[in-house]
C-alpha positions in Angstrom: 155.2 70.4 48.0 158.7 69.7 49.3 158.2 65.9 49.2 161.4 65.3 47.1 165.0 64.5 47.2 167.5 67.0 45.9 170.4 66.0 43.6 173.0 68.1 42.0 173.3 67.9 38.1 175.9 70.2 36.6 175.3 73.7 37.9 171.7 73.2 39.2 169.9 71.5 41.9 167.1 69.1 40.8 164.1 68.0 42.8 163.4 64.2 42.3 160.1 62.6 43.3 160.8 58.9 43.1 158.4 56.0 42.7 155.2 58.0 42.3 152.1 55.7 42.0 149.8 56.8 39.2 146.3 55.2 39.2 144.7 53.9 36.1 140.9 53.8 35.7 140.8 50.0 36.3 142.8 50.3 39.6 146.2 49.3 38.2 149.1 51.5 39.4 151.9 52.8 37.1 155.2 53.8 38.5 156.9 57.2 37.7 159.7 59.5 38.6 159.4 63.3 38.3 162.3 65.8 38.0 161.9 69.6 38.5 163.3 72.7 40.0 163.6 72.8 43.8 161.2 75.7 44.4 157.4 75.3 44.7 156.5 76.9 41.4 154.1 74.8 39.3 155.5 74.2 35.8 154.3 72.6 32.5 155.2 68.9 32.4 156.8 66.8 29.7 155.7 63.1 30.0 157.8 60.2 28.8 156.3 56.7 28.7 158.0 53.4 27.7 158.6 49.8 28.8 162.4 50.4 29.1 162.5 51.3 32.8 162.5 54.7 34.4 165.8 54.0 36.2 167.5 53.5 32.9 166.4 56.9 31.7 167.9 58.5 34.8 171.3 57.6 33.4 170.9 60.6 31.1 172.0 62.7 34.2 175.4 61.0 34.4 176.2 59.3 31.0 177.8 61.4 28.3 175.8 61.2 25.0 177.2 58.5 22.7 177.0 58.2 18.9 177.2 54.9 17.0 179.5 53.0 16.6 180.4 53.7 20.3 179.9 50.4 22.3 178.5 52.6 25.1 175.5 53.6 22.9 172.4 52.2 24.6 169.4 52.5 22.3 166.9 52.5 25.1 168.0 55.7 27.0 165.5 57.7 25.0 163.4 59.9 27.4 165.5 63.1 26.8 168.0 65.3 28.6 166.6 65.5 32.1 168.9 68.3 33.3 168.0 70.4 30.2 164.3 69.9 30.7 164.5 71.1 34.3 166.7 74.0 33.3 164.1 75.1 30.8 161.5 75.2 33.6 159.5 72.0 32.9 158.8 69.0 35.0 160.2 65.8 33.4 157.9 62.9 34.3 159.2 59.4 33.3 156.8 56.5 33.7 156.9 52.7 33.2 154.1 51.3 31.0 151.7 48.7 32.4 153.4 45.3 32.9 156.9 46.7 32.8 159.4 48.1 35.3 157.9 48.9 38.6 154.3 49.2 37.2 151.5 46.8 37.9 149.4 45.0 35.4 150.1 42.9 32.3 151.6 43.9 28.9 150.2 41.6 26.2 151.0 42.0 22.6 152.0 45.3 20.8 150.2 48.5 21.6 147.8 47.0 24.1 148.4 45.9 27.6 146.2 43.3 29.3 143.4 44.3 26.9 143.8 48.0 27.7 145.0 50.3 25.0 148.3 51.9 26.0 146.8 55.2 24.8 144.1 54.9 27.4 146.8 54.4 30.1 148.6 57.5 28.7 145.4 59.5 29.0 145.0 58.6 32.7 148.7 59.2 33.4 148.7 62.7 31.7 145.6 63.8 33.5 147.0 62.7 36.9 150.2 64.6 36.2 148.2 67.7 35.2 146.4 67.6 38.6 149.6 67.5 40.7 150.5 70.7 42.6 153.9 70.8 40.9 152.3 71.0 37.4 150.5 74.1 36.1 148.0 71.9 34.1 149.8 72.1 30.8 151.3 68.8 29.5 153.5 67.9 26.5 155.4 64.7 25.8 159.1 63.9 25.2 161.3 61.1 23.9 162.5 59.3 20.8 161.5 56.0 19.1 159.2 54.0 21.4 158.6 57.1 23.5 157.7 58.9 20.2 155.1 56.3 19.2 153.6 56.5 22.7 153.0 60.2 22.1 150.8 59.5 19.1 148.8 56.8 20.9 148.3 59.3 23.8 147.3 62.2 21.6 144.7 60.0 19.8 142.9 59.5 23.1 142.5 63.4 23.4 143.4 63.9 27.1 142.3 67.5 27.8 145.6 68.5 29.5 147.8 67.4 26.6 148.4 70.6 24.6 151.0 69.5 22.0 153.5 66.7 21.2 157.0 66.7 19.7 157.7 63.3 18.2 161.3 62.4 17.2 162.2 59.1 15.5 158.9 57.3 16.1 157.7 54.0 14.6 154.1 53.9 13.4 152.7 51.3 11.0 153.6 48.3 13.1 153.9 45.9 10.2 156.2 48.3 8.3 158.3 48.7 11.5 159.0 44.9 11.6 158.8 43.8 8.0 160.2 46.1 5.3 158.7 45.1 2.0 157.8 41.8 3.6 161.5 41.2 4.7 161.8 40.6 8.4 163.9 43.3 10.3 165.8 42.2 13.4 165.8 45.4 15.4 162.6 44.7 17.4 164.4 41.7 18.9 167.0 44.1 20.2 164.4 46.5 21.6 162.6 43.7 23.5 165.5 41.4 24.6 168.4 43.8 25.1 170.8 42.9 22.3 173.0 44.8 19.8 173.4 47.9 22.0 170.0 48.0 23.6 169.2 47.3 27.3 165.7 46.2 26.2 162.4 46.1 28.1 162.3 46.2 31.8 161.4 42.5 32.2 158.6 41.5 34.5 156.3 38.5 34.7 153.5 40.8 33.4 154.9 40.8 29.8 153.1 38.2 27.8 152.8 37.0 24.2 149.5 37.8 22.5 149.9 34.5 20.5 150.4 32.4 23.6 147.5 34.1 25.3 145.2 33.6 22.3 145.9 30.0 21.1 146.0 26.7 22.9 149.3 24.8 23.2 148.3 22.4 20.5 147.4 25.3 18.1 150.7 27.0 18.9 152.6 23.8 18.2 150.9 23.5 14.8 151.5 27.2 13.9 155.2 26.9 14.9 155.6 23.8 12.7 154.1 25.7 9.8 156.3 28.7 10.4 159.4 26.5 10.4 158.6 25.4 6.9 159.8 28.8 5.7 163.5 28.0 4.8 164.5 31.6 5.7 163.2 31.1 9.2 164.5 27.5 9.5 168.0 28.5 8.5 168.4 31.2 11.1 169.4 29.9 14.6 167.8 32.7 16.6 164.4 32.2 15.0 164.5 28.4 15.5 165.3 29.1 19.1 162.6 31.6 19.6 159.9 29.4 18.0 160.8 26.4 20.2 161.3 28.4 23.4 159.0 31.5 23.2 158.9 32.2 26.9 160.7 35.5 27.7 160.8 36.2 23.9 157.1 37.4 23.9 157.1 40.3 21.6 159.7 38.8 19.2 157.8 35.5 19.1 154.6 37.4 18.1 156.4 39.2 15.3 158.0 36.0 13.9 154.6 34.2 14.0 152.8 37.0 12.1 154.7 37.4 8.8 151.9 39.1 6.8 150.0 42.3 7.6 146.5 42.0 9.2 144.5 42.5 12.4 147.4 41.8 14.8 149.4 44.7 13.4 146.5 47.0 12.7 145.6 46.8 16.4 146.0 50.4 17.7 148.0 51.4 14.6 149.2 55.0 15.2 148.7 55.9 11.5 145.1 54.7 11.6 144.5 56.7 14.9 146.1 59.9 13.6 142.9 61.5 12.3 141.7 61.5 15.9 144.5 63.9 16.9 143.5 67.5 17.1 146.5 69.0 19.0 149.6 70.4 17.4 152.2 67.8 16.3 155.8 68.2 15.4 157.3 65.2 13.6 161.1 64.9 13.4 163.1 62.1 11.7 166.7 61.9 10.4 167.7 60.5 7.0 169.4 57.1 6.5 166.7 54.6 7.5 164.2 55.2 4.8 161.4 53.1 6.2 161.2 55.3 9.4 161.0 58.4 7.2 158.3 56.7 5.2 156.2 56.0 8.3 156.8 59.6 9.6 155.6 61.1 6.3 152.6 58.8 6.2 151.6 59.9 9.7 152.1 63.5 8.8 149.7 63.2 5.9 147.1 61.5 8.2 147.1 64.3 10.8 144.3 66.9 10.7 145.5 69.5 13.2 148.5 71.9 13.3 151.6 70.0 12.2 155.2 70.2 11.2 157.5 67.8 9.4 161.2 68.1 10.1 163.6 65.8 8.2 167.2 66.0 9.5 170.6 65.1 8.2 172.4 61.7 7.9 173.5 59.7 9.9 170.3 58.0 11.1 171.1 57.1 14.7 170.9 59.9 17.2 172.8 60.0 20.5 171.9 57.9 23.5 171.2 59.3 25.9 168.9 61.1 23.5 169.8 64.9 23.6 169.2 66.1 20.0 166.4 68.2 18.7 165.8 69.8 22.1 166.2 73.4 20.9 163.4 72.9 18.4 161.3 71.1 21.0 161.6 73.8 23.6 160.6 76.5 21.0 157.6 74.3 20.1 156.5 73.9 23.7 157.3 77.5 24.6 154.6 78.4 22.1 152.0 75.8 22.9 152.5 75.2 26.6 153.8 78.6 27.8 151.9 80.8 25.4 155.0 82.7 24.1 154.5 84.0 20.6 157.9 83.2 19.3 157.0 83.1 15.6 157.3 79.3 15.2 153.9 78.9 13.6 154.9 81.6 11.0 157.6 79.3 9.7 157.2 76.7 6.9 155.4 73.5 7.8 158.0 71.2 6.1 161.8 71.3 6.5 164.1 68.9 4.7 167.8 68.6 5.0 169.2 67.8 1.5 172.2 65.6 1.6 175.1 66.6 -0.7 174.2 70.3 -0.8 173.8 70.4 3.0 171.0 72.9 2.7 167.6 72.9 4.2 164.7 73.1 1.8 161.3 74.3 3.2 157.8 74.2 1.9 154.1 73.9 2.7 153.9 70.2 2.0 155.9 67.0 1.3 157.8 67.1 -0.9 158.6 70.7 -0.2 159.4 71.4 -3.9 157.7 70.3 -7.1 159.1 67.0 -8.4 159.0 64.9 -11.6 159.6 61.2 -11.5 162.1 60.5 -14.2 163.4 57.1 -15.2 167.0 55.9 -14.9 167.3 52.6 -16.9 169.5 49.7 -16.0 171.8 49.2 -19.0 174.6 46.8 -20.1 178.0 47.2 -18.5 176.5 48.1 -15.2 175.4 51.6 -16.4 172.4 53.7 -15.3 171.1 55.9 -18.1 168.2 58.3 -18.8 167.8 56.5 -22.2 166.1 53.1 -22.3 167.8 50.0 -23.8 167.2 49.6 -27.5 168.3 46.0 -27.8 165.9 43.1 -27.5 166.2 40.2 -25.1 168.1 38.1 -27.6 171.0 40.6 -27.5 170.9 42.3 -24.1 171.9 39.3 -21.9 170.5 39.7 -18.3 172.7 40.5 -15.4 172.7 37.9 -12.7 174.1 36.6 -9.4 173.9 33.4 -7.4 173.6 33.8 -3.6 174.2 30.9 -1.3 172.6 31.1 2.2 174.7 33.1 4.7 174.7 30.0 6.9 177.2 28.5 4.4 179.0 31.5 3.1 180.0 34.9 4.4 180.0 36.6 1.0 177.0 38.7 -0.1 176.8 38.9 -3.8 176.0 42.4 -5.1 175.0 43.7 -8.6 175.6 47.4 -9.2 174.8 50.0 -11.8 175.9 53.6 -11.8 175.3 56.9 -13.7 178.0 58.9 -15.5 179.3 61.6 -13.2 176.8 64.4 -12.9 177.9 67.7 -14.6 175.7 70.0 -12.5 174.0 69.8 -9.1 171.1 67.4 -9.4 168.5 67.4 -6.7 166.0 64.7 -5.7 163.4 64.9 -2.9 160.6 62.4 -2.4 159.9 58.7 -2.7 160.4 56.6 -5.8 160.1 53.2 -7.3 162.3 50.5 -8.8 160.9 48.3 -11.6 162.9 45.1 -11.8 162.2 42.4 -14.4 163.7 39.4 -12.8 163.7 35.6 -13.0 164.6 33.4 -10.0 164.9 29.6 -9.8 163.2 29.4 -6.4 159.7 30.2 -5.1 161.0 33.2 -3.2 163.9 35.6 -2.6 164.6 39.1 -1.2 165.2 42.1 -3.4 167.3 44.6 -1.4 168.2 47.8 -3.2 170.5 50.5 -1.8 171.2 53.8 -3.5 174.6 55.6 -2.8 176.1 59.0 -3.6 179.6 58.1 -4.7 182.2 60.9 -4.7 185.2 61.2 -6.9 187.8 58.9 -5.4 185.2 56.3 -4.3 184.0 57.6 -1.0 180.2 57.2 -0.7 177.2 57.8 1.5 173.9 55.8 1.6 171.0 57.8 0.2 168.0 55.5 0.6 166.9 51.9 0.3 164.2 49.6 -1.0 163.1 46.1 0.1 160.7 43.6 -1.4 160.2 39.9 -0.6 159.4 38.3 -4.0 156.3 36.6 -2.7 155.0 40.0 -1.5 155.1 41.5 -5.0 151.3 42.1 -5.2 150.5 45.8 -5.5 147.7 47.7 -3.9 146.3 49.0 -7.2 144.0 51.6 -5.5 146.9 53.3 -3.6 149.7 52.8 -6.1 150.6 55.8 -8.4 153.6 56.4 -10.7 156.7 56.6 -8.5 154.7 55.7 -5.4 154.1 52.0 -5.2 152.2 50.4 -2.3 152.0 46.7 -1.3 149.2 45.3 0.9 151.5 42.5 2.4 148.4 40.6 3.4 149.4 37.4 1.8 152.5 35.7 0.3 152.2 34.3 -3.2 155.1 32.0 -4.2 156.9 32.8 -7.4 156.9 30.3 -10.3 160.6 29.5 -10.8 161.9 30.4 -14.2 159.2 32.9 -15.0 160.2 36.6 -15.6 158.2 38.8 -13.3 158.1 42.5 -12.8 158.8 43.5 -9.2 158.0 47.0 -8.2 160.0 48.1 -5.1 159.1 51.2 -3.1 162.2 53.4 -2.9 161.9 55.0 0.6 161.8 58.8 0.8 165.0 60.8 0.7 166.5 64.2 -0.1 169.8 64.5 -1.8 171.7 66.7 -4.3 174.3 64.9 -6.4 177.2 67.3 -6.9 179.2 67.7 -10.0 181.6 64.7 -10.4 179.5 62.5 -8.2 177.7 59.3 -9.4 174.4 57.7 -8.3 175.2 54.0 -7.6 172.4 51.4 -7.1 173.2 48.0 -5.6 171.0 45.0 -5.7 171.4 41.9 -3.5 169.2 39.5 -1.6 171.0 39.9 1.7 172.9 42.7 3.4 176.7 42.9 3.9 177.5 42.4 7.6 179.5 45.6 7.7 180.1 48.5 5.4 180.1 52.3 5.4 176.5 52.6 6.5 176.0 49.5 8.6 178.9 50.5 10.8 176.7 53.4 12.0 173.8 51.1 13.1 173.5 48.7 16.0 174.5 45.1 15.2 170.9 43.9 15.1 169.8 46.5 12.5 169.8 44.0 9.5 167.2 41.9 7.8 166.6 38.1 7.7 168.6 36.7 4.8 167.3 34.2 2.3 167.7 30.6 3.6 168.0 28.8 0.3 170.4 29.2 -2.7 168.9 31.4 -5.4 170.0 32.3 -8.9 168.8 35.7 -10.0 168.6 37.1 -13.5 167.8 40.8 -14.0 166.5 41.6 -17.5 167.0 45.1 -18.8 166.2 45.0 -22.5 163.7 46.7 -24.8 160.9 44.3 -23.7 161.9 44.4 -20.0 162.8 48.0 -19.1 164.2 47.6 -15.6 164.5 51.1 -14.2 164.4 53.4 -11.3 161.8 56.2 -11.1 163.3 58.9 -8.9 161.9 62.3 -7.7 163.9 65.0 -9.5 163.0 68.5 -8.4 161.8 70.7 -11.2 163.1 74.0 -9.7 166.7 75.1 -9.2 168.7 72.6 -7.2 169.9 73.6 -3.8 173.4 75.0 -4.0 176.5 73.9 -2.1 176.3 76.9 0.2 176.0 76.2 3.9 173.4 78.2 5.8 173.4 79.0 9.5 170.6 76.5 10.0 172.9 73.7 8.9 175.8 74.4 11.3 174.4 72.2 14.1 173.6 69.4 11.8 177.1 69.6 10.2 178.7 69.5 13.6 176.6 66.5 14.7 177.4 64.6 11.5 181.1 65.2 11.8 181.1 63.9 15.3 180.6 60.4 14.1 184.2 60.6 12.8 183.6 58.3 9.8 184.8 58.9 6.3 181.4 58.0 4.9 179.7 60.7 7.0 182.3 63.4 6.2 182.0 62.9 2.4 179.2 65.3 1.7 180.7 68.2 3.6 184.1 67.6 2.1 182.9 67.4 -1.4 180.6 70.4 -1.0 183.6 72.5 0.1 185.6 71.3 -2.8 183.1 72.5 -5.4 182.8 76.1 -4.1 
């Protein structure tokens, strides 16, 4: 078994088995590296699979973890802390997916590769690992983001040796990963092409566009011409470039060409596959990017086996190399892979860090406490109130803004409304809705809503967001409930200019306590500011496609048009501003970002004691 190189990492020697060849059932070979202790003792294995390149993941041995906004933060070093994995007596196996890195085969489209589901390849990979003499036959998985999504695809195939998974920061419903409320998100471009702080996929000639493989050149030309009729797309240089030169932009081209939900996104959708998973699953996500929380919670509800949901503190971007959450992960795998009864399954299924109070709230379900959706009405003079507007439309003049395309201006117009300062701790946990009665003078626009906790003195922290493209306003009536709107996104219906419409935005899940003296501030725009307290913590590509035409917006908030938020107020006592031992690590991680916005909650909590 001594077929390895030995390297020194910190205070330990690590055995490295480089360029292992892992056979798939169709004869294609995947490439992998394995890291373990230097003795001949078989150990449980933790498998990490992605298209980002196994050599890139090896930098976790030498690169200090970076937090945003560090320019050294590389969003693709996501396979976990190799040295820590080995120290905890596991084998860390890092593989390149089919068609990427040093692996053979073709990668076509999203979660399929050359017609082979990536989960099927993961099944074969895991069973090969389990049969190796350096593995004791018990396998788990490791890694954040893409690596996390791969865990779900693997588990749905039910490989016998995969005993449990621990998923951090995964992306699931593929449409909701790329279009938030129908508004295109640019982050997948970074993940594929290596922009905005990401190294990107390990390019090979085996990575191909599903669209280019499916349609003839003539059909592609027609479809591209149709897509360029969208003024939002036509006004954005990168999209014009990608549509005219799709080669080497395969995944991004496919996303741009598929602007509504449907079969292309449903293909191997992890949420759809979740009921097939029978092994234990721990799902972890941090607050601050609400759509990722939303998908994580949706996946949690779809699972049938043992499961845990763990929602961590703001800010949303964890370190790269990824090193967080390992303490929880090793307790999870100690129980499920090593058979140590450490009491982890006696602990509550759901844990939520509540911003503001800085406490963890636990429960048996999501939300972990009983909630009541209560309205906060948009009122004159930019106020939010628990009382509705009594004046009719002839007296309550609508609020409004005119937004020119960001190709001709650098100013993002923002409307805002705020509550009076809270007089007692006010806790909200769950998802919500925003009902906006609006009139626009174009067939389409974006509605981008951001909710902030504003402290005395003006410092603030983002709490959650909501997005809706006006042409995607259609609701899924079967799935929509009060405070929990759902949109099918299967078609775009242009708006009749000058007509007042009710737009119902899904307010993404969050957990926050507004402390005495703090205000809830809601901002509405149709584009995002290039930089502010929150965006500074995200990679440069983490913004949404702006509207490419000038639009005038009027927001009605009178007796006949009760524009309002429906937010999930907890009905029991609010979490107090008392730190617990469980929050110490989170508080330390949060403070490490060294930004005023991130420090606000801790500072204000201290001030109220």
